[in-house]
C-alpha positions as a Markdown table, in Angstrom:
| # | Residue | x | y | z |
|---|---|---|---|---|
| 1 | Met | 20.8 | 34.8 | 40.5 |
| 2 | Gly | 21.5 | 33.0 | 43.8 |
| 3 | Leu | 23.9 | 30.3 | 44.7 |
| 4 | Thr | 23.2 | 26.7 | 45.6 |
| 5 | Val | 24.0 | 25.5 | 49.1 |
| 6 | Glu | 27.1 | 23.8 | 47.8 |
| 7 | Gln | 28.2 | 26.9 | 46.0 |
| 8 | Arg | 27.7 | 29.0 | 49.1 |
| 9 | Asp | 29.8 | 26.6 | 51.1 |
| 10 | Leu | 32.5 | 26.8 | 48.4 |
| 11 | Arg | 32.4 | 30.6 | 48.5 |
| 12 | Asp | 32.6 | 30.7 | 52.3 |
| 13 | Ala | 35.5 | 28.2 | 52.4 |
| 14 | Val | 37.5 | 30.2 | 49.8 |
| 15 | Arg | 36.8 | 33.5 | 51.5 |
| 16 | Gly | 37.7 | 32.2 | 54.9 |
| 17 | Leu | 41.0 | 30.8 | 53.7 |
| 18 | Ile | 42.0 | 34.0 | 51.8 |
| 19 | Ala | 41.1 | 35.9 | 55.0 |
| 20 | Lys | 43.6 | 33.7 | 56.9 |
| 21 | Thr | 46.4 | 33.8 | 54.4 |
| 22 | Gly | 45.9 | 37.3 | 53.1 |
| 23 | Ala | 45.8 | 38.3 | 49.4 |
| 24 | Ala | 49.2 | 36.8 | 48.8 |
| 25 | Glu | 50.6 | 34.1 | 46.4 |
| 26 | Ser | 50.9 | 31.8 | 49.4 |
| 27 | Ala | 47.1 | 31.4 | 49.3 |
| 28 | Trp | 47.1 | 29.4 | 46.1 |
| 29 | Pro | 48.8 | 26.2 | 47.3 |
| 30 | Arg | 46.4 | 26.0 | 50.2 |
| 31 | Leu | 43.4 | 26.7 | 48.0 |
| 32 | Cys | 44.4 | 23.7 | 45.9 |
| 33 | Glu | 45.3 | 21.4 | 48.8 |
| 34 | Glu | 42.5 | 22.2 | 51.2 |
| 35 | Ile | 39.6 | 23.1 | 48.9 |
| 36 | Gly | 40.7 | 21.7 | 45.5 |
| 37 | Val | 39.9 | 24.8 | 43.5 |
| 38 | Ala | 42.2 | 23.9 | 40.6 |
| 39 | Gly | 40.3 | 20.8 | 39.8 |
| 40 | Leu | 36.8 | 22.1 | 40.0 |
| 41 | Ala | 36.0 | 22.3 | 36.2 |
| 42 | Ile | 38.2 | 19.2 | 35.3 |
| 43 | Pro | 36.4 | 15.9 | 34.9 |
| 44 | Glu | 36.9 | 13.3 | 37.6 |
| 45 | Arg | 38.6 | 10.9 | 35.2 |
| 46 | Tyr | 41.4 | 13.4 | 34.9 |
| 47 | Gly | 41.7 | 14.0 | 38.6 |
| 48 | Gly | 39.3 | 16.8 | 38.9 |
| 49 | Ala | 36.0 | 17.4 | 40.8 |
| 50 | Gly | 33.8 | 17.3 | 37.7 |
| 51 | Ala | 32.0 | 20.5 | 38.6 |
| 52 | Gly | 31.5 | 23.3 | 36.0 |
| 53 | Leu | 32.1 | 26.9 | 35.1 |
| 54 | Ala | 29.6 | 28.1 | 37.7 |
| 55 | Glu | 31.7 | 26.7 | 40.5 |
| 56 | Thr | 34.9 | 28.1 | 38.9 |
| 57 | Cys | 33.2 | 31.5 | 38.8 |
| 58 | Val | 32.4 | 31.3 | 42.5 |
| 59 | Val | 36.2 | 31.0 | 43.2 |
| 60 | Met | 37.0 | 33.7 | 40.7 |
| 61 | Glu | 34.7 | 36.1 | 42.4 |
| 62 | Glu | 36.4 | 35.5 | 45.7 |
| 63 | Leu | 39.8 | 35.9 | 44.2 |
| 64 | Gly | 38.7 | 39.2 | 42.7 |
| 65 | Arg | 37.5 | 40.6 | 46.0 |
| 66 | Asn | 41.0 | 41.0 | 47.4 |
| 67 | Leu | 42.9 | 40.9 | 44.1 |
| 68 | Thr | 44.5 | 37.6 | 45.2 |
| 69 | Pro | 47.4 | 36.6 | 42.9 |
| 70 | Ala | 46.5 | 33.1 | 41.6 |
| 71 | Pro | 47.0 | 31.2 | 38.3 |
| 72 | Met | 43.3 | 30.2 | 38.3 |
| 73 | Leu | 42.4 | 32.2 | 35.2 |
| 74 | Gly | 45.4 | 31.3 | 33.1 |
| 75 | Ser | 46.1 | 27.7 | 34.1 |
| 76 | Val | 42.7 | 26.2 | 35.2 |
| 77 | Val | 40.4 | 28.1 | 32.9 |
| 78 | Leu | 42.3 | 29.1 | 29.7 |
| 79 | Ala | 44.9 | 26.4 | 29.3 |
| 80 | Ala | 43.1 | 23.4 | 30.9 |
| 81 | Gln | 39.9 | 24.1 | 29.1 |
| 82 | Ala | 41.7 | 24.4 | 25.7 |
| 83 | Val | 43.3 | 20.9 | 26.3 |
| 84 | Leu | 40.0 | 19.5 | 27.4 |
| 85 | Ala | 38.1 | 20.9 | 24.4 |
| 86 | Ser | 40.7 | 19.5 | 22.0 |
| 87 | Gly | 39.3 | 16.0 | 22.5 |
| 88 | Asp | 42.9 | 14.6 | 22.6 |
| 89 | Glu | 42.5 | 11.8 | 25.2 |
| 90 | Ala | 46.2 | 11.2 | 25.5 |
| 91 | Ala | 47.0 | 14.9 | 26.1 |
| 92 | Cys | 44.2 | 15.1 | 28.7 |
| 93 | Gln | 45.5 | 12.1 | 30.6 |
| 94 | Arg | 49.1 | 13.5 | 30.4 |
| 95 | Leu | 48.5 | 17.1 | 31.4 |
| 96 | Leu | 45.2 | 17.6 | 33.3 |
| 97 | Pro | 45.9 | 15.6 | 36.5 |
| 98 | Ala | 48.8 | 17.8 | 37.6 |
| 99 | Ile | 46.8 | 21.0 | 36.7 |
| 100 | Ala | 43.8 | 19.7 | 38.7 |
| 101 | Asp | 45.8 | 19.1 | 41.9 |
| 102 | Gly | 47.7 | 22.3 | 41.6 |
| 103 | Ser | 51.1 | 20.7 | 41.4 |
| 104 | Ala | 51.6 | 22.2 | 37.9 |
| 105 | Ile | 50.7 | 25.6 | 36.5 |
| 106 | Ala | 49.9 | 25.8 | 32.8 |
| 107 | Ala | 50.2 | 28.7 | 30.5 |
| 108 | Leu | 48.7 | 29.3 | 27.0 |
| 109 | Ala | 50.8 | 31.4 | 24.6 |
| 110 | Trp | 48.4 | 32.7 | 22.1 |
| 111 | Thr | 48.0 | 36.3 | 21.0 |
| 112 | Thr | 50.0 | 38.9 | 19.1 |
| 113 | Pro | 51.0 | 42.4 | 20.6 |
| 114 | Val | 47.7 | 43.7 | 19.3 |
| 115 | Gly | 45.9 | 41.5 | 21.9 |
| 116 | His | 42.8 | 40.5 | 19.9 |
| 117 | Trp | 42.8 | 36.9 | 21.1 |
| 118 | Asp | 41.5 | 35.8 | 17.7 |
| 119 | Thr | 42.1 | 32.4 | 16.3 |
| 120 | Ala | 43.1 | 34.0 | 13.0 |
| 121 | Glu | 45.8 | 36.1 | 14.7 |
| 122 | Leu | 48.2 | 33.7 | 16.5 |
| 123 | Gly | 51.6 | 34.9 | 17.8 |
| 124 | Cys | 53.4 | 31.7 | 16.7 |
| 125 | Ala | 53.6 | 29.5 | 13.6 |
| 126 | Ala | 54.4 | 25.7 | 13.3 |
| 127 | Arg | 55.7 | 23.5 | 10.6 |
| 128 | Pro | 56.0 | 19.7 | 10.4 |
| 129 | Ala | 59.4 | 18.3 | 11.4 |
| 130 | Gly | 59.3 | 14.5 | 11.3 |
| 131 | Arg | 57.2 | 13.1 | 14.1 |
| 132 | His | 57.0 | 16.4 | 15.8 |
| 133 | Trp | 56.4 | 20.0 | 14.9 |
| 134 | Glu | 58.8 | 23.0 | 14.9 |
| 135 | Leu | 57.5 | 26.3 | 16.3 |
| 136 | His | 58.7 | 29.8 | 16.1 |
| 137 | Gly | 57.2 | 33.2 | 17.0 |
| 138 | Glu | 56.3 | 35.5 | 19.8 |
| 139 | Ala | 53.2 | 35.5 | 22.0 |
| 140 | His | 52.2 | 38.3 | 24.3 |
| 141 | Tyr | 50.1 | 38.7 | 27.5 |
| 142 | Val | 50.8 | 35.1 | 28.5 |
| 143 | Leu | 49.2 | 34.6 | 31.9 |
| 144 | Asn | 51.7 | 33.1 | 34.3 |
| 145 | Gly | 54.0 | 32.5 | 31.3 |
| 146 | Ala | 57.2 | 33.1 | 33.1 |
| 147 | Ser | 56.6 | 30.5 | 35.9 |
| 148 | Ala | 54.5 | 27.9 | 34.2 |
| 149 | Asp | 55.4 | 24.2 | 34.4 |
| 150 | Val | 53.3 | 23.3 | 31.4 |
| 151 | Leu | 53.6 | 25.5 | 28.3 |
| 152 | Leu | 51.0 | 25.4 | 25.5 |
| 153 | Ala | 51.3 | 27.3 | 22.3 |
| 154 | Ala | 48.6 | 28.2 | 19.8 |
| 155 | Ala | 50.2 | 28.4 | 16.4 |
| 156 | Thr | 49.3 | 28.8 | 12.7 |
| 157 | Thr | 49.9 | 25.6 | 10.7 |
| 158 | Pro | 49.5 | 24.7 | 7.0 |
| 159 | Asp | 46.1 | 23.3 | 7.8 |
| 160 | Gly | 44.8 | 26.0 | 10.2 |
| 161 | Ala | 45.2 | 26.8 | 13.9 |
| 162 | Gly | 47.0 | 24.2 | 16.0 |
| 163 | Leu | 47.5 | 23.7 | 19.8 |
| 164 | Phe | 50.9 | 22.4 | 20.9 |
| 165 | Glu | 52.6 | 21.3 | 24.0 |
| 166 | Val | 56.1 | 22.8 | 24.4 |
| 167 | Asp | 58.7 | 21.9 | 26.9 |
| 168 | Pro | 59.5 | 25.2 | 28.6 |
| 169 | Arg | 63.0 | 24.1 | 29.6 |
| 170 | Gln | 64.3 | 23.4 | 26.1 |
| 171 | Asp | 66.7 | 25.7 | 24.3 |
| 172 | Gly | 65.0 | 28.2 | 22.2 |
| 173 | Val | 62.2 | 29.0 | 24.7 |
| 174 | Ala | 62.5 | 32.5 | 26.2 |
| 175 | Arg | 60.0 | 33.6 | 28.8 |
| 176 | Thr | 60.2 | 37.2 | 29.8 |
| 177 | Pro | 58.1 | 38.7 | 32.6 |
| 178 | Val | 56.7 | 42.1 | 31.7 |
| 179 | Thr | 56.1 | 45.1 | 34.0 |
| 180 | Thr | 52.3 | 45.5 | 34.2 |
| 181 | Met | 50.1 | 48.2 | 35.5 |
| 182 | Asp | 48.3 | 45.6 | 37.7 |
| 183 | Ala | 51.1 | 44.2 | 39.8 |
| 184 | Ser | 48.9 | 41.3 | 41.0 |
| 185 | Arg | 48.5 | 39.9 | 37.5 |
| 186 | Asp | 51.5 | 37.9 | 36.1 |
| 187 | Leu | 52.0 | 38.4 | 32.3 |
| 188 | Ala | 54.9 | 37.4 | 30.1 |
| 189 | Val | 56.2 | 37.5 | 26.6 |
| 190 | Val | 57.0 | 34.0 | 25.3 |
| 191 | Arg | 59.4 | 33.7 | 22.4 |
| 192 | Leu | 59.9 | 30.4 | 20.5 |
| 193 | Ala | 62.9 | 30.0 | 18.3 |
| 194 | Asp | 62.5 | 26.8 | 16.2 |
| 195 | Val | 61.5 | 24.7 | 19.2 |
| 196 | Thr | 60.0 | 21.2 | 19.2 |
| 197 | Gly | 56.3 | 20.9 | 20.0 |
| 198 | Arg | 53.8 | 18.0 | 20.3 |
| 199 | Arg | 50.5 | 18.7 | 18.6 |
| 200 | Ile | 47.3 | 18.4 | 20.7 |
| 201 | Gly | 44.2 | 17.4 | 18.8 |
| 202 | Ala | 43.5 | 18.5 | 15.2 |
| 203 | Asp | 42.1 | 21.9 | 14.3 |
| 204 | Ala | 42.4 | 24.0 | 17.4 |
| 205 | Ala | 40.1 | 26.9 | 16.3 |
| 206 | Ala | 37.1 | 25.6 | 18.2 |
| 207 | Pro | 38.9 | 24.6 | 21.4 |
| 208 | Leu | 40.7 | 27.9 | 21.5 |
| 209 | Thr | 37.5 | 29.9 | 21.0 |
| 210 | Phe | 35.8 | 27.8 | 23.7 |
| 211 | Ala | 38.6 | 28.3 | 26.2 |
| 212 | Arg | 38.6 | 32.1 | 25.5 |
| 213 | Asp | 34.9 | 32.4 | 26.0 |
| 214 | Gln | 35.2 | 30.4 | 29.3 |
| 215 | Ala | 38.0 | 32.8 | 30.3 |
| 216 | Cys | 35.8 | 35.8 | 29.5 |
| 217 | Ile | 33.1 | 34.7 | 31.9 |
| 218 | Ala | 35.6 | 33.7 | 34.6 |
| 219 | Leu | 37.2 | 37.1 | 34.2 |
| 220 | Gly | 33.8 | 38.7 | 34.4 |
| 221 | Ala | 33.2 | 36.9 | 37.7 |
| 222 | Glu | 36.5 | 38.1 | 39.0 |
| 223 | His | 35.6 | 41.7 | 38.1 |
| 224 | Val | 32.3 | 41.4 | 39.9 |
| 225 | Gly | 34.1 | 40.3 | 43.1 |
| 226 | Ala | 36.5 | 43.2 | 42.8 |
| 227 | Ala | 33.7 | 45.7 | 42.1 |
| 228 | Gln | 31.7 | 44.3 | 45.1 |
| 229 | Arg | 34.7 | 44.8 | 47.4 |
| 230 | Ala | 35.5 | 48.2 | 46.1 |
| 231 | Leu | 31.9 | 49.2 | 46.8 |
| 232 | Glu | 32.0 | 47.8 | 50.3 |
| 233 | Leu | 35.2 | 49.7 | 51.1 |
| 234 | Thr | 33.7 | 52.9 | 49.6 |
| 235 | Val | 30.5 | 52.6 | 51.6 |
| 236 | Ala | 32.5 | 52.0 | 54.8 |
| 237 | His | 34.4 | 55.2 | 54.1 |
| 238 | Leu | 31.1 | 57.2 | 53.5 |
| 239 | Leu | 29.8 | 56.0 | 56.9 |
| 240 | Thr | 33.0 | 57.0 | 58.8 |
| 241 | Arg | 34.3 | 60.1 | 57.1 |
| 242 | Val | 32.9 | 63.1 | 58.9 |
| 243 | Gln | 32.4 | 66.5 | 57.2 |
| 244 | Phe | 30.3 | 69.4 | 58.4 |
| 245 | Gly | 29.6 | 67.5 | 61.6 |
| 246 | Gln | 28.1 | 64.4 | 60.0 |
| 247 | Pro | 29.2 | 61.3 | 58.0 |
| 248 | Ile | 29.4 | 62.2 | 54.3 |
| 249 | Gly | 27.2 | 59.2 | 53.6 |
| 250 | Ala | 24.4 | 61.2 | 55.1 |
| 251 | Phe | 24.4 | 63.5 | 52.0 |
| 252 | Gln | 21.8 | 62.5 | 49.5 |
| 253 | Ala | 24.0 | 63.0 | 46.5 |
| 254 | Leu | 26.5 | 60.5 | 47.7 |
| 255 | Gln | 23.8 | 58.1 | 48.7 |
| 256 | His | 22.5 | 58.1 | 45.1 |
| 257 | Arg | 25.9 | 57.5 | 43.7 |
| 258 | Ala | 26.4 | 54.5 | 46.1 |
| 259 | Ala | 23.0 | 53.2 | 45.3 |
| 260 | Asp | 23.6 | 53.3 | 41.5 |
| 261 | Leu | 26.9 | 51.4 | 42.0 |
| 262 | His | 25.0 | 48.8 | 44.0 |
| 263 | Val | 22.5 | 48.2 | 41.2 |
| 264 | Leu | 25.3 | 48.1 | 38.7 |
| 265 | Val | 27.3 | 45.5 | 40.6 |
| 266 | Glu | 24.3 | 43.3 | 41.4 |
| 267 | Ser | 23.2 | 43.3 | 37.7 |
| 268 | Ala | 26.7 | 42.3 | 36.6 |
| 269 | Arg | 26.7 | 39.5 | 39.2 |
| 270 | Ser | 23.4 | 38.2 | 37.9 |
| 271 | Leu | 24.5 | 38.3 | 34.3 |
| 272 | Ala | 27.8 | 36.5 | 35.0 |
| 273 | Arg | 26.2 | 33.8 | 37.2 |
| 274 | Ala | 23.3 | 33.2 | 34.8 |
| 275 | Ile | 25.6 | 32.7 | 31.7 |
| 276 | Ala | 28.0 | 30.5 | 33.7 |
| 277 | Ala | 25.2 | 28.3 | 34.9 |
| 278 | Asp | 23.8 | 27.7 | 31.4 |
| 279 | Ala | 27.2 | 27.5 | 29.6 |
| 280 | Ala | 27.0 | 23.8 | 28.8 |
| 281 | Arg | 23.7 | 24.0 | 27.0 |
| 282 | Asp | 23.7 | 27.5 | 25.6 |
| 283 | Pro | 23.9 | 27.6 | 21.7 |
| 284 | Asp | 24.8 | 31.3 | 21.9 |
| 285 | Phe | 27.4 | 30.9 | 24.5 |
| 286 | Gly | 30.1 | 32.8 | 22.6 |
| 287 | Leu | 28.0 | 35.9 | 22.3 |
| 288 | Arg | 26.8 | 35.8 | 25.9 |
| 289 | Ala | 30.4 | 35.4 | 27.0 |
| 290 | Ala | 31.3 | 38.5 | 25.1 |
| 291 | Ala | 28.4 | 40.3 | 26.8 |
| 292 | Val | 29.7 | 39.3 | 30.3 |
| 293 | Lys | 33.2 | 40.5 | 29.3 |
| 294 | Val | 31.9 | 43.9 | 28.3 |
| 295 | Tyr | 29.4 | 44.5 | 31.1 |
| 296 | Cys | 31.5 | 43.3 | 34.0 |
| 297 | Ser | 34.6 | 45.1 | 32.8 |
| 298 | Gln | 32.7 | 48.3 | 32.5 |
| 299 | Thr | 31.2 | 47.7 | 35.9 |
| 300 | Leu | 34.5 | 47.4 | 37.6 |
| 301 | Thr | 35.9 | 50.4 | 35.7 |
| 302 | Arg | 33.1 | 52.6 | 36.9 |
| 303 | Thr | 33.1 | 51.3 | 40.5 |
| 304 | Ala | 36.8 | 51.6 | 40.9 |
| 305 | Ser | 36.7 | 55.2 | 39.4 |
| 306 | Glu | 33.9 | 56.1 | 41.8 |
| 307 | Met | 35.8 | 54.5 | 44.7 |
| 308 | Ile | 38.7 | 57.0 | 44.1 |
| 309 | Gln | 36.4 | 59.9 | 43.7 |
| 310 | Leu | 34.4 | 59.2 | 46.8 |
| 311 | His | 37.5 | 58.7 | 48.9 |
| 312 | Gly | 38.7 | 62.1 | 48.1 |
| 313 | Ala | 42.4 | 62.9 | 48.3 |
| 314 | Ile | 43.3 | 59.6 | 50.1 |
| 315 | Gly | 41.9 | 57.7 | 47.1 |
| 316 | Val | 44.9 | 58.8 | 44.9 |
| 317 | Thr | 47.6 | 57.9 | 47.4 |
| 318 | Trp | 49.9 | 54.9 | 47.0 |
| 319 | Glu | 49.1 | 53.7 | 50.6 |
| 320 | His | 45.4 | 53.3 | 49.9 |
| 321 | Gln | 44.2 | 50.2 | 47.9 |
| 322 | Ala | 41.8 | 52.1 | 45.7 |
| 323 | His | 44.3 | 52.5 | 42.9 |
| 324 | Arg | 44.8 | 48.7 | 42.8 |
| 325 | Tyr | 41.2 | 48.1 | 41.9 |
| 326 | Leu | 41.4 | 50.8 | 39.2 |
| 327 | Lys | 44.5 | 49.1 | 37.8 |
| 328 | Arg | 42.8 | 45.7 | 37.8 |
| 329 | Ala | 39.9 | 47.3 | 35.9 |
| 330 | His | 42.1 | 48.8 | 33.3 |
| 331 | Ser | 44.2 | 45.7 | 32.7 |
| 332 | Gly | 41.2 | 43.4 | 32.6 |
| 333 | Arg | 39.4 | 45.5 | 30.0 |
| 334 | His | 42.0 | 44.5 | 27.5 |
| 335 | Leu | 42.5 | 40.9 | 28.4 |
| 336 | Phe | 40.9 | 38.5 | 26.0 |
| 337 | Gly | 39.9 | 41.3 | 23.7 |
| 338 | Ser | 38.7 | 44.9 | 24.4 |
| 339 | Pro | 35.1 | 45.7 | 25.1 |
| 340 | Ala | 34.8 | 47.5 | 21.8 |
| 341 | Arg | 35.9 | 44.5 | 19.9 |
| 342 | His | 33.4 | 42.2 | 21.7 |
| 343 | Leu | 30.6 | 44.7 | 21.1 |
| 344 | Ser | 31.4 | 44.8 | 17.4 |
| 345 | Ala | 31.3 | 41.0 | 17.3 |
| 346 | Ile | 27.9 | 41.0 | 19.1 |
| 347 | Ala | 26.5 | 43.7 | 16.8 |
| 348 | Ala | 27.7 | 41.9 | 13.6 |
| 349 | Ala | 26.3 | 38.6 | 14.7 |
| 350 | Leu | 22.9 | 40.1 | 15.6 |
| 351 | Ile | 22.6 | 42.0 | 12.3 |
| 352 | Asp | 23.6 | 39.0 | 10.2 |
| 353 | Ala | 21.4 | 36.4 | 12.0 |
| 354 | Pro | 18.1 | 35.4 | 10.3 |
| 355 | Ala | 15.0 | 36.2 | 12.3 |
| 356 | Gly | 14.1 | 33.5 | 14.8 |
| 357 | Arg | 17.5 | 31.8 | 14.7 |
| 358 | Ser | 20.3 | 31.7 | 17.3 |
| 359 | Val | 23.5 | 33.4 | 16.6 |
| 360 | Thr | 27.1 | 32.4 | 17.3 |
| 361 | Arg | 30.4 | 34.1 | 17.4 |
| 362 | Glu | 33.4 | 32.9 | 15.5 |
| 363 | Gly | 36.9 | 33.0 | 17.0 |
């Protein structure tokens, strides 16, 4: 599936700026100030550009190419979309403008150590305390959790799942960065010890599920970008590495492996773009988001593994960047739920659905 003229211009602008700044954290402020990437999927009335998930995925694909550290996934997609889907107008007016212009980074503390990202398994719990709520518990794998200016917490309440705004500076909030396999992805453990929170919206099960599904597709686009770049670097090596008097890319066996990877990456890109483009009107959005998560994570895993194999001995050295793509693939497989869990949800929904009717996936 191709891009529109505007989406191609966005892609070129993001790629050009990353090329100038390098795949460093310093790229994020410029991406926000000069291109406005943080506000793409936020409505104009909250300071955003009013675009959609498709445009967000264009940016995610470019961030994935060079494994650029950026809070796009955790702040702009997961946290901001949960607030937006809550329908709480006051919360949207209060929180989204700063997220949209990049002056604030938001984090959503959600899952338990198991990492299912299920609305029935929340790391924190909340109880009423006068006009506010009191939260306690521990959430894991919190994207940008240690540095976030805006902290949101998904918590179990007496009436179901709730979404809460928590001041990250108050006593009782502990945010601990964790050592990750993928050093370019910031994750933290957030512990809440009877802290005060402000509830956002009513039942948060649907908003959390929606935000997670959006994040699965955005992560899939990032994985496509990473897989594409890994393939490009691998092909360049095949064309320059000489063995037995000729480039190793001249050997048919290696040509076939590269061609298979090309087909795999292009099919993953088509899937991610098609689902992102139809997200707003797709009744089976949850299931298709799960399909994107599974297929794109498997695509990056295979491409990164082949990258190391086809580079030979240099592919397993610290100095070469091949290992960084494999680490991104491994960490991404488990973010927002493992492929096996998503496949089980898809299979269960398809088996239980009556003939001729659409199927949906619960959180």
